[in-house]
C-alpha positions in Angstrom: 3.4 -10.3 5.6 2.0 -10.8 2.1 3.2 -8.4 -0.6 1.0 -7.5 -3.5 2.4 -5.7 -6.6 0.0 -3.9 -9.0 1.2 -2.7 -12.3 -0.5 -0.3 -14.7 0.4 -1.4 -18.2 -1.1 1.7 -19.8 -1.3 5.4 -18.7 -4.7 6.6 -17.7 -5.9 10.2 -16.7 -7.3 9.0 -13.3 -4.2 6.9 -12.4 -1.1 8.6 -10.9 1.0 5.5 -10.1 2.5 3.0 -12.6 3.4 0.5 -9.9 2.0 0.0 -6.4 3.2 -2.3 -3.6 0.9 -3.1 -0.7 2.1 -5.2 2.2 -0.7 -6.9 4.2 -0.4 -8.5 7.6 -1.3 -12.2 7.4 -2.9 -12.2 10.9 -5.0 -9.0 10.9 -5.5 -8.8 7.1 -4.7 -5.0 7.3 -2.3 -3.1 5.2 0.9 -2.2 7.0 2.9 -0.6 4.2 2.1 1.2 0.9 4.5 2.3 -1.9 3.6 4.1 -5.1 6.0 4.5 -8.0 6.0 6.6 -11.2 6.5 5.0 -14.6 10.2 4.5 -15.4 11.8 7.2 -17.5 13.4 6.2 -20.8 16.5 4.2 -20.2 15.7 3.5 -16.5 14.6 0.2 -15.1 12.5 1.5 -12.2 10.2 4.5 -11.6 10.7 7.2 -9.0 9.1 6.6 -5.6 6.0 9.0 -5.3 4.9 8.2 -1.8 5.2 5.5 0.9 3.4 4.9 4.2 4.2 2.5 6.9 2.0 1.5 9.9 3.7 0.1 13.0 2.8 -0.7 16.6 -0.9 -0.9 15.7 -3.3 -1.3 18.7 -6.8 -2.4 18.0 -10.0 -1.4 19.9 -8.1 0.2 22.8 -10.6 1.0 25.5 -13.5 -0.4 23.6 -15.6 -3.1 25.2 -17.7 -5.8 23.5 -20.8 -3.6 23.7 -19.3 -1.2 21.2 -19.6 -3.8 18.5 -23.2 -4.9 19.2 
């Protein structure tokens, strides 16, 4: 797994998360986990977790034959 960390240095009206972590599977190149954090409050070192999603036991193209991709 490769972890990407994205930081917003400045607040913006169309951005809700200050920090985002995205975990990508090296083999499939698909995201398997997403975490979004709020900006840290004064005196805090980390922001509050806003949301997190994990994807496990992924199965690809179940029941699809090669003709579905032509």
